[in-house]
C-alpha positions in Angstrom: -19.4 -34.2 -6.0 -17.7 -37.0 -4.1 -16.5 -36.9 -0.6 -14.5 -38.6 2.0 -15.8 -39.1 5.5 -13.0 -38.4 8.2 -12.6 -40.2 11.8 -14.6 -37.3 13.0 -17.3 -37.7 10.5 -17.0 -34.9 8.4 -17.3 -34.9 5.0 -14.4 -33.7 2.8 -14.6 -32.9 -0.7 -12.6 -35.6 -3.3 -11.7 -33.0 -5.4 -10.8 -29.3 -5.0 -9.1 -26.9 -7.3 -5.7 -26.1 -6.9 -4.1 -22.7 -7.1 -0.5 -23.2 -8.4 1.0 -21.4 -11.3 -1.7 -18.4 -11.2 -1.5 -14.9 -10.8 -3.6 -13.5 -8.1 -6.1 -12.0 -10.8 -6.6 -15.6 -12.0 -6.5 -17.4 -8.6 -9.5 -15.2 -7.5 -11.4 -15.6 -10.0 -11.1 -19.2 -10.7 -11.6 -19.9 -7.1 -15.3 -17.5 -7.8 -15.8 -19.6 -10.4 -15.1 -23.2 -8.9 -17.1 -22.1 -5.8 -20.0 -21.3 -8.4 -19.6 -24.5 -9.9 -19.9 -26.8 -6.9 -16.7 -27.3 -5.8 -15.9 -26.7 -2.1 -12.2 -27.6 -2.0 -9.4 -25.4 -2.5 -5.4 -26.0 -2.4 -3.1 -22.7 -2.3 0.4 -21.9 -0.5 2.3 -19.0 0.4 4.9 -20.0 -2.4 2.0 -19.3 -4.9 1.7 -15.9 -3.7 -1.8 -15.7 -4.3 -3.5 -16.7 -0.5 -4.6 -13.1 -0.6 -6.4 -13.3 -3.7 -7.9 -16.7 -3.0 -9.2 -14.9 0.0 -10.7 -12.8 -2.1 -12.4 -14.8 -4.1 -14.3 -16.8 -1.5 -15.6 -13.3 -0.3 -16.8 -12.5 -3.7 -18.2 -16.2 -4.2 -20.6 -15.6 -1.2 -20.6 -19.3 -0.3 -20.1 -19.3 3.5 -17.0 -19.8 4.7 -17.6 -22.7 6.9 -18.8 -24.7 4.2 -15.1 -24.4 2.2 -12.1 -26.3 3.2 -8.9 -24.9 2.5 -5.5 -26.3 2.5 -2.3 -24.8 1.8 1.8 -24.9 2.5 3.7 -22.9 4.8 7.5 -21.5 4.0 9.9 -23.9 6.0 11.0 -20.9 8.2 7.5 -20.6 9.3 7.2 -24.3 10.5 7.1 -23.1 13.8 4.4 -20.1 13.9 1.8 -19.2 11.1 -0.4 -16.2 11.4 -2.7 -16.0 8.6 -3.8 -13.1 7.1 -6.7 -11.4 7.1 -9.1 -10.8 4.4 
């Protein structure tokens, strides 16, 4: 997979999997499958209502969390404070 190098020399994947319009069950399985295929970037959002399922998929995958990039979007009303969810 192709990567980009950030200014701090961290390598970030150029391609990832998105979870928009997936049910929680679909998102969980898609994350497991994508990580098994070598993907290391996952995109989600509070508005998708599947963030916890994404976390479960990561946990089920067996891939170390520090090897995965996760991007998310938060609700506008929470822009000043965001508490992540424990899996």
